[in-house]
C-alpha positions, 0 to 999 in steps of 0.5 A: 763408602760410608763403611770406609769413611763416615759420611754423616747422617744428612748425606746418607739420607740425601743419598737414599732419597736420590736413589729412591727417586731413581727407582720411582722414575724407573717404574717401581711405584706406589700408585694406588691404595686399595681399601681392603674393606670396601675394595675402593681404590685411591689413586695417589697421583703426584703423592705417589712419588712421596709415598714411594720415596718415604717407603723406601727410605723408611725401610732402608733405615729400619734395618740399619737401626736394629743392626746394633747387635750381632745376628739381629738385623740378619735374622729379621731380614731372613724372616722378611725374605721368607715372607716376601718369597711367599707373597711373590709366589702368591701374586705370581711375581716370579722374579721377586720370589726368586730374589727373595729366596736367593737372599734368604739362602745368602742370609742363612750362610751369612748368619752362620758367621754373624751369630754372637760372637760374630766373625764377619759384620754386616755394616751399613752397606749390608743393612741399607742394602737389605732394607732397600731390597725389602722395600723394593720387593714389597712394592713389586709384589703389590702391583704398584700398590693395588694389592695393599696387603702386600705392603701392610704385611711387611709392616707387621713383620717389622713391628719390633724395629718400628717400635724401637725407632719410634721410641728413639725419635721420641726419646731424642726429641724430648731431650732436644738431641738430633734424631740421627744421633746414636745412643745405647738406649735401643731395645737390644741394649736395654736387654743386655743391661737387664742382664741377658747375654748377647746370644740370649738377647738375640734369641728373645728378639727373634721370638718376638719377631717370629710372632710378628711374622705370623701376624704378617702372614695373617694380614696378607692371607686375609688381604688386609681384612683382619688388620684391626684384629691383628693390630690388637694381637700385636699390641698384646704381644708387644705389651706382654714382652715390654712388661716381662722385661721392665720396658712398660714402666719406662715407656709410660714414664715418657709421658710425664716429662714430655710436657716439661720438655716441650715447654723447655724447648719452646 
């Protein structure tokens, strides 16, 4: 509906919360969080509803936010589907594995027409659907949260869009702007402004995302026990990429006006 007639950010967010709530009451839930180091389990109780809805809404919007350049969201979603298919096979969740494999095939066909310059486009309908499906399949693979590594692994694979969204929220908050207001300050926009073509920009972001995908597999295969080490590698990868393309200086510069902006807003 939004692709035909814009609904606005608030209405879409409320719709996502409502749909995620239906999924929770349908039985797909995050109920347990397992500590990979002690094997202790934390039962969430009523907080399971909040965790499930927040997880689904977050992943739904992550894919949509990076859908700002042809081929980027589809390529990263393809990597996620390969990860989810592997996880589904490992935890013997045949349905989620088949869905992920089928979606990976569909994305391969789609990307042949969506690579720059695109002949067809994903739109909000496609981006929201992919993000929502990634969120649901990761919960199904986690056996209601007991296999915490199945929830942690997608976060590593989505490190690039998570960083992009975090910076966008900080940037807009410091300027006193609505956090849902679109701008041309995302990472892919900055790479284009840096002088790269759209095709080269997508390729660079694919390489970074592929490295993050390797870390995601490591997080799952180690059952979460290597998360501290993998976070260190992730920090090095993102820092090296940011330094190479001139982002690091700009990101560090956010700290300087932060205090002034917060005082001004107050």
